C-alpha positions in Angstrom: 9.5 9.8 58.1 8.0 13.3 58.1 4.3 12.9 57.7 4.1 16.2 55.8 6.4 14.9 53.0 5.2 12.8 50.1 6.0 9.2 50.7 8.6 7.7 48.5 7.5 4.5 46.9 9.1 1.5 45.3 6.2 -0.4 43.9 4.0 -1.2 46.9 6.7 -0.5 49.3 7.1 2.7 51.3 10.8 3.6 51.5 11.5 4.0 55.3 15.3 4.2 55.1 17.7 5.1 52.3 21.4 5.8 52.2 23.2 6.9 49.1 27.0 6.7 48.8 29.2 6.5 45.7 27.3 5.2 42.7 24.6 3.3 44.5 21.8 3.9 47.0 20.6 1.3 49.4 16.9 1.3 50.4 14.7 -0.4 53.0 11.0 -0.5 52.4 7.8 -1.6 54.1 4.5 -2.9 52.7 2.2 -3.5 55.7 -0.3 -5.3 53.5 2.3 -7.5 51.8 1.8 -11.2 51.5 3.5 -13.5 54.0 7.2 -13.3 53.8 7.2 -10.0 51.8 6.4 -7.3 54.3 9.9 -5.7 54.2 12.4 -5.4 51.3 16.0 -4.3 50.9 17.4 -3.4 47.5 19.9 -1.3 45.6 18.4 1.7 43.8 19.7 3.6 40.8 17.9 6.5 39.4 18.3 8.8 36.4 16.1 11.5 38.0 13.0 10.3 36.1 12.9 6.6 36.7 14.3 4.3 39.4 15.5 0.7 39.1 15.8 -1.7 41.9 18.2 -4.7 41.9 19.3 -7.4 44.3 15.9 -7.2 46.0 15.5 -9.2 49.2 12.2 -9.6 51.0 11.2 -10.9 54.4 8.8 -10.5 57.3 11.8 -10.3 59.6 12.6 -6.6 60.0 15.8 -7.1 62.1 17.1 -9.5 59.4 16.6 -6.9 56.6 17.8 -4.1 58.8 21.0 -6.1 59.2 21.3 -6.6 55.5 20.7 -2.9 54.9 23.6 -2.1 57.3 25.9 -4.6 55.6 25.2 -3.3 52.2 25.8 0.3 53.3 29.1 -0.8 54.8 30.1 -2.7 51.7 29.2 0.2 49.4 31.0 2.7 51.7 34.2 0.6 51.5 33.9 0.2 47.7 33.5 4.0 47.4 36.4 4.6 49.8 38.7 2.5 47.6 37.5 4.1 44.4 38.0 7.6 45.7 41.5 6.7 47.1 42.7 6.3 43.4 43.6 10.0 43.0 45.6 9.9 46.2 47.6 6.9 44.9 48.3 8.9 41.7 49.6 11.8 43.8 46.8 14.1 43.0 46.3 17.0 45.4 42.6 16.7 46.0 41.9 19.4 48.4 38.5 21.1 47.8 38.6 24.2 45.6 37.2 27.4 47.2 36.4 30.8 45.9 40.0 31.8 46.3 41.1 29.1 43.9 39.0 30.2 40.9 37.4 33.2 39.2 34.0 33.7 40.7 31.3 34.1 37.9 28.4 36.3 37.4 25.4 36.0 35.1 27.3 37.8 32.4 29.8 35.0 31.9 29.5 32.6 29.0 30.3 29.1 30.3 30.4 27.2 27.1 33.6 25.2 26.9 34.8 26.6 30.2 36.3 24.6 33.1 33.9 25.2 35.9 34.2 24.6 39.6 31.1 23.0 41.3 30.3 24.3 44.8 31.3 21.8 47.5 27.9 21.9 49.2 26.1 20.8 46.0 28.0 17.5 46.0 27.4 14.6 48.3 30.0 14.5 51.2 32.2 11.8 49.6 32.6 13.9 46.4 33.5 17.2 48.0 37.0 17.3 46.5 38.8 18.8 43.5 38.5 15.8 41.3 34.7 16.0 41.4 34.5 19.8 41.4 36.4 20.4 38.2 34.1 19.9 35.2 34.0 21.0 31.5 30.8 22.8 30.7 29.5 21.5 27.4 26.2 23.3 27.0 22.7 23.9 28.4 20.6 27.1 28.4 22.2 28.0 31.8 25.6 28.2 30.1 24.7 31.2 28.1 25.3 34.7 29.6 22.2 36.5 31.0 20.0 33.5 30.2 16.7 32.7 31.8 17.7 29.0 31.6 19.6 27.4 34.4 20.7 23.9 33.3 24.4 23.5 32.6 25.6 20.2 31.2 29.1 19.2 32.4 31.7 16.5 32.0 33.8 15.7 35.1 37.4 15.9 34.0 38.6 13.1 36.2 36.0 10.4 35.3 34.4 11.7 32.1 31.0 11.3 33.8 28.3 13.7 32.5 25.9 15.5 34.8 23.5 18.4 34.8 24.0 21.2 37.3 22.1 24.5 37.9 24.1 27.6 37.1 23.8 28.6 40.7 25.7 25.3 41.6 28.8 26.7 39.9 31.3 28.6 42.0 33.6 29.8 39.3 35.8 29.1 36.4 39.5 28.2 35.9 41.5 29.0 32.8 43.0 25.8 31.3 46.5 27.1 31.7 45.9 27.5 35.5 44.7 23.9 36.0 46.8 21.5 38.0 48.7 19.0 35.8 46.4 16.1 36.4 43.4 18.2 35.3 45.2 19.3 32.1 45.8 15.6 31.3 42.2 14.6 31.7 41.0 17.7 29.8 43.2 16.7 26.9 41.8 13.1 27.1 38.2 14.5 26.8 39.1 16.8 23.9 40.8 13.9 22.1 37.7 11.8 22.6 35.5 14.6 21.3 37.7 15.0 18.2 37.5 11.3 17.4 33.7 11.4 17.7 33.5 14.4 15.3 35.8 12.6 12.9 33.6 9.6 12.9 30.5 11.7 12.2 32.2 13.4 9.3 33.1 10.2 7.5 
């Protein structure tokens, strides 16, 4: 661990190894002053950016034992993620990453509200650098407005419906709905139908 960086803590444990793949992160921590049997810990970590929660925590004084557990959990999570991300391929979705040639590159004068945006590959973790993760519906945020000083853009991933916040600089470009691949048109329609149902419930 770089001594110039602030130590990442999980309670009294300093995180010495961490690996994030898919929807979970696996961490290995050390507490040199921990009581007998609790010097090292291995756990799953999920964070919302403000707070982190740790589950399936295992503790031991045996570092090789927990290092082995850490590796096993990484391997299991990697396999789960591989299976999950193989879904689009099974559905026949062409999931090649979208580049600048495949969209209209934006400038600060563009209004992104309600637009289908393409997230830059390098912003996403390696396993998500593919079209199904790049294509998102921008739903708001100060960064969605043209020439805004704000940078946050709230987006909904077309394929999964998962919501995320990106910086405006994370967005490569936009694609008109009529130019979307068929699978993306389908998921966009699903999102719009869900939004319509939500509005109808609020109006009752």
